[in-house]
Backbone and ligand atoms as CSV (ligand in chain L), in Angstrom:
chain,resi,resn,atom,element,x,y,z
A,1,MET,N,N,33.238,14.749,22.210
A,1,MET,CA,C,32.972,14.584,20.713
A,1,MET,C,C,32.239,13.349,20.440
A,2,GLU,N,N,31.369,13.479,19.352
A,2,GLU,CA,C,30.595,12.359,18.717
A,2,GLU,C,C,31.122,11.946,17.375
A,3,THR,N,N,30.812,10.891,16.979
A,3,THR,CA,C,31.131,10.342,15.470
A,3,THR,C,C,29.688,9.885,14.825
A,4,THR,N,N,29.412,10.358,13.784
A,4,THR,CA,C,28.285,9.891,13.048
A,4,THR,C,C,28.732,9.299,11.652
A,5,LEU,N,N,27.777,8.572,11.074
A,5,LEU,CA,C,27.977,8.000,9.812
A,5,LEU,C,C,27.304,8.711,8.719
A,6,VAL,N,N,27.864,9.017,7.567
A,6,VAL,CA,C,27.299,9.595,6.329
A,6,VAL,C,C,27.602,8.850,5.336
A,7,LEU,N,N,26.629,8.718,4.386
A,7,LEU,CA,C,26.838,7.824,3.119
A,7,LEU,C,C,26.540,8.867,2.094
A,8,LEU,N,N,27.315,8.800,1.019
A,8,LEU,CA,C,27.243,9.539,-0.034
A,8,LEU,C,C,26.588,8.727,-1.080
A,9,LYS,N,N,25.226,9.038,-1.402
A,9,LYS,CA,C,24.524,7.787,-2.083
A,9,LYS,C,C,24.915,7.991,-3.531
A,10,PRO,N,N,24.497,6.927,-4.249
A,10,PRO,CA,C,24.744,6.902,-5.769
A,10,PRO,C,C,24.331,8.050,-6.499
A,11,SER,N,N,23.229,8.516,-5.959
A,11,SER,CA,C,22.696,10.104,-6.626
A,11,SER,C,C,23.877,11.124,-6.332
A,12,CYS,N,N,24.520,11.004,-5.400
A,12,CYS,CA,C,25.626,11.972,-4.996
A,12,CYS,C,C,26.870,11.614,-5.905
A,13,VAL,N,N,27.245,10.319,-6.015
A,13,VAL,CA,C,28.368,9.862,-6.712
A,13,VAL,C,C,28.283,10.069,-8.134
A,14,GLN,N,N,27.132,9.554,-8.951
A,14,GLN,CA,C,26.876,9.756,-10.207
A,14,GLN,C,C,26.623,11.152,-10.670
A,15,ARG,N,N,26.304,12.127,-9.723
A,15,ARG,CA,C,25.986,13.564,-10.263
A,15,ARG,C,C,27.289,14.447,-10.047
A,16,GLY,N,N,28.331,13.710,-9.798
A,16,GLY,CA,C,29.710,14.366,-9.385
A,16,GLY,C,C,29.618,15.481,-8.402
A,17,LEU,N,N,28.941,15.064,-7.268
A,17,LEU,CA,C,28.769,15.975,-6.192
A,17,LEU,C,C,29.737,15.648,-4.897
A,18,ILE,N,N,30.375,14.448,-5.027
A,18,ILE,CA,C,31.193,14.049,-3.850
A,18,ILE,C,C,31.824,15.131,-3.261
A,19,GLY,N,N,32.802,15.835,-4.102
A,19,GLY,CA,C,33.690,16.910,-3.582
A,19,GLY,C,C,32.896,17.991,-2.814
A,20,GLU,N,N,31.659,18.433,-3.494
A,20,GLU,CA,C,30.822,19.556,-3.144
A,20,GLU,C,C,30.331,19.149,-1.754
A,21,ILE,N,N,29.828,17.960,-1.727
A,21,ILE,CA,C,29.121,17.738,-0.374
A,21,ILE,C,C,30.257,17.489,0.803
A,22,ILE,N,N,31.345,16.997,0.515
A,22,ILE,CA,C,32.453,16.691,1.603
A,22,ILE,C,C,32.965,18.113,1.880
A,23,ASN,N,N,32.995,18.954,0.900
A,23,ASN,CA,C,33.393,20.579,1.373
A,23,ASN,C,C,32.366,21.049,2.354
A,24,ARG,N,N,31.387,20.599,2.221
A,24,ARG,CA,C,30.196,21.435,3.097
A,24,ARG,C,C,30.572,21.020,4.628
A,25,PHE,N,N,30.752,19.583,4.571
A,25,PHE,CA,C,31.130,19.048,6.013
A,25,PHE,C,C,32.329,19.651,6.441
A,26,GLU,N,N,33.334,19.704,5.741
A,26,GLU,CA,C,34.650,20.110,6.104
A,26,GLU,C,C,34.497,21.690,6.590
A,27,ARG,N,N,33.826,22.501,5.731
A,27,ARG,CA,C,33.769,23.888,6.092
A,27,ARG,C,C,32.851,24.226,7.399
A,28,ARG,N,N,31.940,23.276,7.590
A,28,ARG,CA,C,31.266,23.440,9.003
A,28,ARG,C,C,32.072,23.336,10.176
A,29,GLY,N,N,33.304,22.496,9.979
A,29,GLY,CA,C,34.154,22.195,10.956
A,29,GLY,C,C,33.998,20.802,11.537
A,30,LEU,N,N,33.556,19.888,10.701
A,30,LEU,CA,C,33.402,18.463,11.056
A,30,LEU,C,C,34.826,17.816,10.577
A,31,GLN,N,N,35.216,16.978,11.417
A,31,GLN,CA,C,36.508,16.242,11.075
A,31,GLN,C,C,36.109,14.910,10.404
A,32,ILE,N,N,36.839,14.633,9.484
A,32,ILE,CA,C,36.659,13.216,8.694
A,32,ILE,C,C,37.613,12.364,9.405
A,33,SER,N,N,36.941,11.429,10.007
A,33,SER,CA,C,37.617,10.313,10.937
A,33,SER,C,C,37.716,9.032,10.079
A,34,GLY,N,N,37.035,8.864,8.908
A,34,GLY,CA,C,36.999,7.654,8.195
A,34,GLY,C,C,36.327,7.997,6.919
A,35,MET,N,N,36.635,7.356,5.844
A,35,MET,CA,C,36.147,7.671,4.536
A,35,MET,C,C,36.587,6.473,3.351
A,36,LYS,N,N,35.761,6.009,2.768
A,36,LYS,CA,C,36.044,4.793,1.922
A,36,LYS,C,C,34.775,4.666,0.770
A,37,MET,N,N,35.399,4.216,-0.420
A,37,MET,CA,C,34.225,3.880,-1.230
A,37,MET,C,C,33.624,2.390,-1.111
A,38,MET,N,N,32.513,2.244,-1.488
A,38,MET,CA,C,32.195,0.771,-1.344
A,38,MET,C,C,30.926,0.495,-2.196
A,39,GLN,N,N,30.833,-0.788,-2.608
A,39,GLN,CA,C,29.732,-1.262,-3.292
A,39,GLN,C,C,28.760,-1.986,-2.422
A,40,LEU,N,N,27.588,-1.441,-2.154
A,40,LEU,CA,C,26.644,-2.128,-1.209
A,40,LEU,C,C,25.955,-3.264,-1.774
A,41,ASP,N,N,25.380,-4.230,-1.107
A,41,ASP,CA,C,24.808,-5.314,-1.591
A,41,ASP,C,C,23.551,-5.346,-0.740
A,42,ASP,N,N,22.611,-6.600,-1.064
A,42,ASP,CA,C,21.250,-6.673,-0.363
A,42,ASP,C,C,21.621,-6.937,1.265
A,43,GLU,N,N,22.523,-7.683,1.556
A,43,GLU,CA,C,22.646,-8.018,2.826
A,43,GLU,C,C,23.029,-6.843,3.759
A,44,ILE,N,N,23.856,-6.092,3.246
A,44,ILE,CA,C,23.952,-4.837,4.194
A,44,ILE,C,C,22.760,-3.788,4.191
A,45,LEU,N,N,22.277,-3.825,3.048
A,45,LEU,CA,C,21.064,-2.880,2.864
A,45,LEU,C,C,19.809,-3.548,3.690
A,46,ARG,N,N,19.748,-4.686,3.742
A,46,ARG,CA,C,18.491,-5.202,4.725
A,46,ARG,C,C,18.693,-4.937,6.211
A,47,LYS,N,N,20.084,-4.804,6.523
A,47,LYS,CA,C,20.449,-4.376,7.895
A,47,LYS,C,C,20.296,-2.942,8.157
A,48,HIS,N,N,20.892,-2.173,7.189
A,48,HIS,CA,C,20.777,-0.770,7.288
A,48,HIS,C,C,19.414,-0.184,7.267
A,49,TYR,N,N,18.704,-0.696,6.467
A,49,TYR,CA,C,17.289,-0.193,6.276
A,49,TYR,C,C,16.334,-1.106,6.905
A,50,ALA,N,N,16.554,-1.803,8.072
A,50,ALA,CA,C,15.894,-3.002,8.476
A,50,ALA,C,C,14.381,-2.274,9.018
A,51,HIS,N,N,14.339,-0.930,9.230
A,51,HIS,CA,C,13.056,-0.394,9.680
A,51,HIS,C,C,12.186,-0.235,8.447
A,52,LEU,N,N,12.774,-0.655,7.274
A,52,LEU,CA,C,11.908,-0.217,5.927
A,52,LEU,C,C,11.702,-1.341,5.019
A,53,VAL,N,N,12.352,-2.657,5.493
A,53,VAL,CA,C,12.337,-3.571,4.568
A,53,VAL,C,C,10.951,-4.243,4.223
A,54,ASN,N,N,9.899,-3.917,4.969
A,54,ASN,CA,C,8.513,-4.180,4.493
A,54,ASN,C,C,7.902,-3.277,3.830
A,55,LYS,N,N,8.477,-2.068,3.594
A,55,LYS,CA,C,7.774,-1.021,2.831
A,55,LYS,C,C,7.788,-1.402,1.333
A,56,PRO,N,N,6.707,-0.943,0.580
A,56,PRO,CA,C,6.726,-1.122,-0.896
A,56,PRO,C,C,7.729,-0.620,-1.626
A,57,PHE,N,N,8.448,0.377,-1.184
A,57,PHE,CA,C,9.273,1.164,-1.947
A,57,PHE,C,C,10.721,0.529,-1.615
A,58,PHE,N,N,10.929,-0.582,-0.610
A,58,PHE,CA,C,12.145,-0.915,-0.407
A,58,PHE,C,C,13.021,-1.662,-1.624
A,59,PRO,N,N,12.364,-2.415,-2.593
A,59,PRO,CA,C,13.078,-2.825,-3.574
A,59,PRO,C,C,13.731,-1.808,-4.440
A,60,ALA,N,N,12.869,-0.590,-4.735
A,60,ALA,CA,C,13.303,0.398,-5.402
A,60,ALA,C,C,14.602,1.187,-4.733
A,61,LEU,N,N,14.464,1.147,-3.291
A,61,LEU,CA,C,15.450,1.822,-2.505
A,61,LEU,C,C,16.722,1.123,-2.589
A,62,ALA,N,N,16.658,-0.296,-2.375
A,62,ALA,CA,C,17.730,-1.089,-2.531
A,62,ALA,C,C,18.445,-0.982,-3.816
A,63,GLY,N,N,17.529,-0.851,-4.870
A,63,GLY,CA,C,18.204,-0.832,-6.248
A,63,GLY,C,C,18.792,0.368,-6.362
A,64,SER,N,N,18.418,1.408,-5.982
A,64,SER,CA,C,18.817,2.911,-6.140
A,64,SER,C,C,20.368,2.908,-5.175
A,65,MET,N,N,20.459,2.139,-4.077
A,65,MET,CA,C,21.696,2.283,-3.168
A,65,MET,C,C,22.847,1.320,-3.739
A,66,LYS,N,N,22.370,0.460,-4.691
A,66,LYS,CA,C,23.219,-0.440,-5.318
A,66,LYS,C,C,23.707,-0.093,-6.777
A,67,ALA,N,N,23.091,1.044,-7.454
A,67,ALA,CA,C,23.226,1.526,-8.580
A,67,ALA,C,C,24.712,1.727,-9.039
A,68,SER,N,N,25.319,2.212,-8.099
A,68,SER,CA,C,26.983,2.526,-8.249
A,68,SER,C,C,27.455,2.447,-6.779
A,69,PRO,N,N,28.862,2.560,-6.805
A,69,PRO,CA,C,29.631,2.620,-5.410
A,69,PRO,C,C,29.034,3.893,-4.587
A,70,ILE,N,N,29.050,3.692,-3.380
A,70,ILE,CA,C,28.997,4.917,-2.400
A,70,ILE,C,C,30.204,5.440,-1.749
A,71,VAL,N,N,30.177,6.460,-1.159
A,71,VAL,CA,C,31.206,6.824,-0.337
A,71,VAL,C,C,30.573,6.847,1.182
A,72,ALA,N,N,31.508,6.173,1.964
A,72,ALA,CA,C,31.030,5.975,3.570
A,72,ALA,C,C,31.989,7.088,4.194
A,73,MET,N,N,31.391,7.840,5.048
A,73,MET,CA,C,32.308,8.663,5.894
A,73,MET,C,C,31.846,8.571,7.357
A,74,ALA,N,N,32.811,8.745,8.083
A,74,ALA,CA,C,32.633,9.021,9.661
A,74,ALA,C,C,33.078,10.407,9.844
A,75,LEU,N,N,32.040,11.019,10.474
A,75,LEU,CA,C,32.284,12.630,10.824
A,75,LEU,C,C,32.276,12.756,12.302
A,76,THR,N,N,33.265,13.572,12.822
A,76,THR,CA,C,33.205,13.819,14.164
A,76,THR,C,C,33.382,15.215,14.519
A,77,GLY,N,N,32.556,15.567,15.604
A,77,GLY,CA,C,32.406,16.897,16.044
A,77,GLY,C,C,31.645,16.807,17.451
A,78,VAL,N,N,31.482,18.025,18.096
A,78,VAL,CA,C,30.579,18.081,19.078
A,78,VAL,C,C,29.201,18.010,18.834
A,79,GLU,N,N,28.441,17.110,19.215
A,79,GLU,CA,C,27.057,17.086,18.886
A,79,GLU,C,C,26.735,16.704,17.325
A,80,ALA,N,N,27.861,15.734,16.616
A,80,ALA,CA,C,27.986,15.597,15.244
A,80,ALA,C,C,26.683,14.956,14.769
A,81,VAL,N,N,25.938,14.226,15.481
A,81,VAL,CA,C,24.871,13.678,14.837
A,81,VAL,C,C,23.745,14.715,14.702
A,82,THR,N,N,23.509,15.529,15.469
A,82,THR,CA,C,22.467,16.527,15.303
A,82,THR,C,C,22.862,17.721,14.325
A,83,VAL,N,N,24.162,17.877,14.301
A,83,VAL,CA,C,24.732,18.903,13.286
A,83,VAL,C,C,24.672,18.225,11.822
A,84,VAL,N,N,24.915,17.169,11.730
A,84,VAL,CA,C,24.880,16.489,10.461
A,84,VAL,C,C,23.550,16.399,10.050
A,85,ARG,N,N,22.703,15.818,10.746
A,85,ARG,CA,C,21.204,15.599,10.503
A,85,ARG,C,C,20.624,16.966,9.944
A,86,GLY,N,N,20.960,18.022,10.718
A,86,GLY,CA,C,20.428,19.377,10.345
A,86,GLY,C,C,20.973,19.883,9.045
A,87,MET,N,N,22.220,19.525,8.732
A,87,MET,CA,C,22.690,19.784,7.346
A,87,MET,C,C,22.094,18.998,6.253
A,88,THR,N,N,21.561,17.770,6.477
A,88,THR,CA,C,21.164,16.768,5.671
A,88,THR,C,C,19.733,17.408,5.295
A,89,GLY,N,N,18.822,17.600,6.233
A,89,GLY,CA,C,17.415,18.065,5.799
A,89,GLY,C,C,16.485,17.078,5.711
A,90,PHE,N,N,15.157,17.510,5.391
A,90,PHE,CA,C,14.184,16.435,5.422
A,90,PHE,C,C,14.246,15.389,4.410
A,91,THR,N,N,13.760,14.219,4.625
A,91,THR,CA,C,13.900,13.171,3.704
A,91,THR,C,C,13.687,13.364,2.219
A,92,ASN,N,N,12.728,14.027,2.079
A,92,ASN,CA,C,12.117,14.381,0.638
A,92,ASN,C,C,12.815,15.676,0.153
A,93,GLY,N,N,13.640,15.646,-0.818
A,93,GLY,CA,C,14.173,16.909,-1.294
A,93,GLY,C,C,13.511,17.907,-1.666
A,94,ARG,N,N,12.183,17.534,-2.139
A,94,ARG,CA,C,11.299,18.550,-2.554
A,94,ARG,C,C,10.980,19.341,-1.413
A,95,ARG,N,N,10.797,18.879,-0.211
A,95,ARG,CA,C,10.452,19.386,0.946
A,95,ARG,C,C,11.371,20.014,1.726
A,96,ALA,N,N,12.540,19.604,1.420
A,96,ALA,CA,C,13.805,20.016,2.271
A,96,ALA,C,C,13.995,21.505,2.357
A,97,ASP,N,N,14.404,22.062,3.403
A,97,ASP,CA,C,14.741,23.573,3.292
A,97,ASP,C,C,15.957,23.773,2.553
A,98,PRO,N,N,15.853,25.004,1.753
A,98,PRO,CA,C,16.987,25.547,1.187
A,98,PRO,C,C,18.135,25.839,2.125
A,99,GLY,N,N,19.410,25.528,1.634
A,99,GLY,CA,C,20.489,25.376,2.597
A,99,GLY,C,C,20.927,24.326,3.164
A,100,THR,N,N,19.930,23.414,3.173
A,100,THR,CA,C,20.436,21.994,3.576
A,100,THR,C,C,20.807,21.242,2.203
A,101,ILE,N,N,21.386,20.308,2.465
A,101,ILE,CA,C,22.014,19.405,1.397
A,101,ILE,C,C,20.955,19.006,0.375
A,102,ARG,N,N,19.887,18.263,0.989
A,102,ARG,CA,C,18.886,17.792,0.220
A,102,ARG,C,C,17.918,18.918,-0.388
A,103,GLY,N,N,17.852,19.908,0.515
A,103,GLY,CA,C,17.142,20.984,-0.190
A,103,GLY,C,C,17.926,21.870,-1.290
A,104,ASP,N,N,19.022,21.538,-1.345
A,104,ASP,CA,C,19.908,22.442,-2.340
A,104,ASP,C,C,20.075,21.472,-3.647
A,105,TYR,N,N,20.246,20.172,-3.453
A,105,TYR,CA,C,20.782,19.215,-4.320
A,105,TYR,C,C,19.740,18.194,-4.865
A,106,SER,N,N,18.371,18.142,-4.136
A,106,SER,CA,C,17.703,16.831,-4.545
A,106,SER,C,C,16.200,17.379,-4.783
A,107,MET,N,N,15.563,16.668,-5.572
A,107,MET,CA,C,14.369,16.841,-6.233
A,107,MET,C,C,13.387,15.586,-5.758
A,108,SER,N,N,13.967,14.823,-4.923
A,108,SER,CA,C,13.360,13.307,-4.844
A,108,SER,C,C,13.351,12.996,-3.344
A,109,ASN,N,N,12.338,11.927,-3.029
A,109,ASN,CA,C,12.293,11.419,-1.733
A,109,ASN,C,C,13.252,10.195,-1.819
A,110,GLN,N,N,13.737,9.623,-2.686
A,110,GLN,CA,C,14.540,8.475,-2.779
A,110,GLN,C,C,15.995,9.038,-3.218
A,111,GLN,N,N,16.379,9.620,-4.289
A,111,GLN,CA,C,17.480,10.158,-4.879
A,111,GLN,C,C,17.899,11.295,-4.168
A,112,ASN,N,N,18.128,10.964,-2.722
A,112,ASN,CA,C,18.220,12.260,-1.820
A,112,ASN,C,C,19.742,12.402,-1.386
A,113,ILE,N,N,20.631,12.133,-2.007
A,113,ILE,CA,C,21.993,12.287,-1.897
A,113,ILE,C,C,22.783,12.057,-0.897
A,114,VAL,N,N,22.373,11.885,0.294
A,114,VAL,CA,C,23.092,11.538,1.528
A,114,VAL,C,C,22.287,10.514,2.560
A,115,HIS,N,N,22.789,9.739,3.100
A,115,HIS,CA,C,22.234,9.278,4.350
A,115,HIS,C,C,23.000,9.875,5.655
A,116,ALA,N,N,22.470,10.008,6.860
A,116,ALA,CA,C,22.922,10.526,8.129
A,116,ALA,C,C,22.316,9.713,9.026
A,117,SER,N,N,23.132,9.166,10.078
A,117,SER,CA,C,22.543,8.550,11.193
A,117,SER,C,C,21.579,9.575,11.942
A,118,ASP,N,N,20.582,8.982,12.617
A,118,ASP,CA,C,19.492,9.822,13.095
A,118,ASP,C,C,19.606,9.910,14.761
A,119,SER,N,N,20.635,9.108,15.237
A,119,SER,CA,C,20.700,9.181,16.906
A,119,SER,C,C,21.941,8.652,17.051
A,120,PRO,N,N,22.531,9.097,18.394
A,120,PRO,CA,C,23.820,8.740,18.774
A,120,PRO,C,C,24.097,7.192,18.736
A,121,GLU,N,N,22.766,6.438,19.175
A,121,GLU,CA,C,22.820,4.968,19.208
A,121,GLU,C,C,22.862,4.362,17.814
A,122,SER,N,N,22.110,4.881,17.022
A,122,SER,CA,C,22.092,4.362,15.659
A,122,SER,C,C,23.607,4.771,14.957
A,123,ALA,N,N,24.120,5.903,15.314
A,123,ALA,CA,C,25.553,6.121,14.806
A,123,ALA,C,C,26.422,5.108,15.222
A,124,VAL,N,N,26.340,4.684,16.579
A,124,VAL,CA,C,27.307,3.680,16.925
A,124,VAL,C,C,27.052,2.374,16.089
A,125,GLU,N,N,25.915,1.956,15.862
A,125,GLU,CA,C,25.666,0.691,15.241
A,125,GLU,C,C,25.862,0.816,13.756
A,126,GLU,N,N,25.623,1.940,13.222
A,126,GLU,CA,C,25.756,2.078,11.837
A,126,GLU,C,C,27.408,2.233,11.463
A,127,LEU,N,N,28.035,2.893,12.205
A,127,LEU,CA,C,29.613,2.868,12.071
A,127,LEU,C,C,30.160,1.419,12.160
A,128,SER,N,N,29.739,0.789,13.156
A,128,SER,CA,C,30.245,-0.712,13.067
A,128,SER,C,C,29.994,-1.400,12.034
A,129,ARG,N,N,28.970,-1.256,11.127
A,129,ARG,CA,C,28.344,-1.874,10.138
A,129,ARG,C,C,29.286,-1.491,8.893
A,130,PHE,N,N,29.642,-0.382,8.865
A,130,PHE,CA,C,30.249,0.199,7.531
A,130,PHE,C,C,31.815,0.308,7.762
A,131,PHE,N,N,32.412,0.438,8.903
A,131,PHE,CA,C,33.863,0.444,9.175
A,131,PHE,C,C,34.227,-0.534,10.188
A,132,ALA,N,N,35.385,-1.060,9.857
A,132,ALA,CA,C,36.128,-1.875,10.849
A,132,ALA,C,C,36.814,-0.678,11.872
A,133,PRO,N,N,37.132,-1.175,13.077
A,133,PRO,CA,C,37.460,-0.185,14.150
A,133,PRO,C,C,38.892,0.476,13.703
A,134,GLU,N,N,39.605,-0.364,12.906
A,134,GLU,CA,C,40.959,0.362,12.589
A,134,GLU,C,C,40.884,1.301,11.359
A,135,GLU,N,N,39.593,1.387,10.787
A,135,GLU,CA,C,39.429,2.342,9.775
A,135,GLU,C,C,38.884,3.721,10.181
A,136,ILE,N,N,38.769,3.972,11.438
A,136,ILE,CA,C,38.224,5.174,12.000
A,136,ILE,C,C,39.437,5.587,12.749
A,137,TYR,N,N,39.945,6.763,12.481
A,137,TYR,CA,C,41.162,7.456,13.038
A,137,TYR,C,C,40.763,8.478,14.091
A,138,GLN,N,N,41.362,8.264,15.062
A,138,GLN,CA,C,41.390,9.662,16.048
A,138,GLN,C,C,42.736,10.422,15.958
A,139,TYR,N,N,42.490,11.561,15.584
A,139,TYR,CA,C,43.714,12.243,15.616
A,139,TYR,C,C,43.299,13.817,15.919
A,140,ASN,N,N,44.409,14.524,16.227
A,140,ASN,CA,C,44.186,15.878,16.664
A,140,ASN,C,C,43.686,16.772,15.599
A,141,HIS,N,N,42.657,17.532,15.710
A,141,HIS,CA,C,42.226,18.467,14.828
A,141,HIS,C,C,42.907,19.890,14.973
A,142,ALA,N,N,43.722,20.191,13.845
A,142,ALA,CA,C,44.544,21.432,14.283
A,142,ALA,C,C,43.845,22.664,14.591
A,143,LEU,N,N,42.640,22.791,14.045
A,143,LEU,CA,C,41.804,24.030,14.037
A,143,LEU,C,C,40.936,23.909,15.452
A,144,ALA,N,N,40.900,22.805,16.143
A,144,ALA,CA,C,39.947,22.584,17.213
A,144,ALA,C,C,39.718,23.821,18.221
A,145,GLY,N,N,40.836,24.626,18.565
A,145,GLY,CA,C,40.918,25.797,19.386
A,145,GLY,C,C,40.057,26.965,18.820
A,146,TYR,N,N,40.003,26.993,17.338
A,146,TYR,CA,C,39.154,28.009,16.553
A,146,TYR,C,C,37.727,27.533,16.357
A,147,LEU,N,N,37.349,26.151,16.403
A,147,LEU,CA,C,36.155,25.781,16.021
A,147,LEU,C,C,35.317,25.740,17.412
A,148,TYR,N,N,35.918,25.623,18.388
A,148,TYR,CA,C,35.095,25.485,19.709
A,148,TYR,C,C,35.762,26.536,20.829
A,149,ALA,N,N,34.815,26.855,21.669
A,149,ALA,CA,C,35.400,27.484,22.816
A,149,ALA,C,C,36.108,26.353,23.772
A,150,THR,N,N,36.768,26.857,24.899
A,150,THR,CA,C,37.593,25.955,25.546
A,150,THR,C,C,36.706,24.979,26.374
A,151,ASP,N,N,35.404,25.399,26.741
A,151,ASP,CA,C,34.452,24.720,27.510
A,151,ASP,C,C,33.598,23.731,26.543
A,152,GLU,N,N,33.787,23.739,25.332
A,152,GLU,CA,C,32.968,23.126,24.491
A,152,GLU,C,C,33.392,21.803,23.979
A,153,ALA,N,N,34.691,21.830,23.764
A,153,ALA,CA,C,35.348,20.747,22.848
A,153,ALA,C,C,35.855,19.650,23.561
A,154,LEU,N,N,34.742,19.081,24.519
A,154,LEU,CA,C,35.061,17.963,25.301
A,154,LEU,C,C,34.503,16.699,24.653
L,1,TYD,P1,P,14.160,7.209,6.397
L,1,TYD,O1,O,14.969,6.496,7.413
L,1,TYD,O2,O,12.684,7.327,6.626
L,1,TYD,O3,O,14.762,8.739,6.090
L,1,TYD,P2,P,16.051,9.660,6.387
L,1,TYD,O4,O,17.021,8.961,5.107
L,1,TYD,O5,O,15.765,11.104,6.045
L,1,TYD,O6,O,16.653,9.133,7.581
L,1,TYD,O7,O,14.315,6.748,4.904
L,1,TYD,C1,C,15.560,6.001,4.372
L,1,TYD,C2,C,15.576,6.332,2.941
L,1,TYD,O8,O,14.494,5.703,2.371
L,1,TYD,C3,C,15.308,7.701,2.576
L,1,TYD,O9,O,16.640,8.346,2.533
L,1,TYD,C4,C,15.106,7.505,1.046
L,1,TYD,C5,C,14.129,6.150,1.125
L,1,TYD,N1,N,12.679,6.347,1.138
L,1,TYD,C6,C,11.953,6.164,-0.059
L,1,TYD,O10,O,12.447,5.959,-1.095
L,1,TYD,N2,N,10.587,6.599,0.087
L,1,TYD,C7,C,10.016,6.908,1.267
L,1,TYD,O11,O,8.756,7.205,1.042
L,1,TYD,C8,C,10.669,7.093,2.481
L,1,TYD,C9,C,9.923,7.654,3.547
L,1,TYD,C10,C,12.125,6.890,2.538
């Protein structure tokens, strides 16, 4: 099992899409291991987007991420990082495939509804940035036997 970080961005919260997007993850079979609303600030955004701080669009990106609270989620499943990135779609919503979250809900390269960790290593780092260890719950998934074959759910 793997756990990944998802942020429901202000573009999701403000457009009233929180429930719809969470529903997609639940229906796919991902387990919600942690979830909370947070107001982000420059300190956490400079760490979270460290690879982008010198880009000309960073001030606008930081502004868009501070525009309202976000919802941070820890999602667990087999290959959760790959599964969730696949569901998220290409960064620019205009070019994201229909059927992905960005391809179904976004017309923007920045107001693109969700963030999702891009590797198992960044998932570990990002989860520790947004959640205290006690905010991530490990509990039995009642439907695990119907979501996975017996040799998959390890
Ligand atoms: P990035 O890590 O490249 O993409 P992703 O979110 O798909 O992992 O970029 C992080 C965020 O930065 C992206 O979700 C939106 C914003 N962004 C822009 O505002 N303009 C840009 O040209 C790019 C590439 C990203």
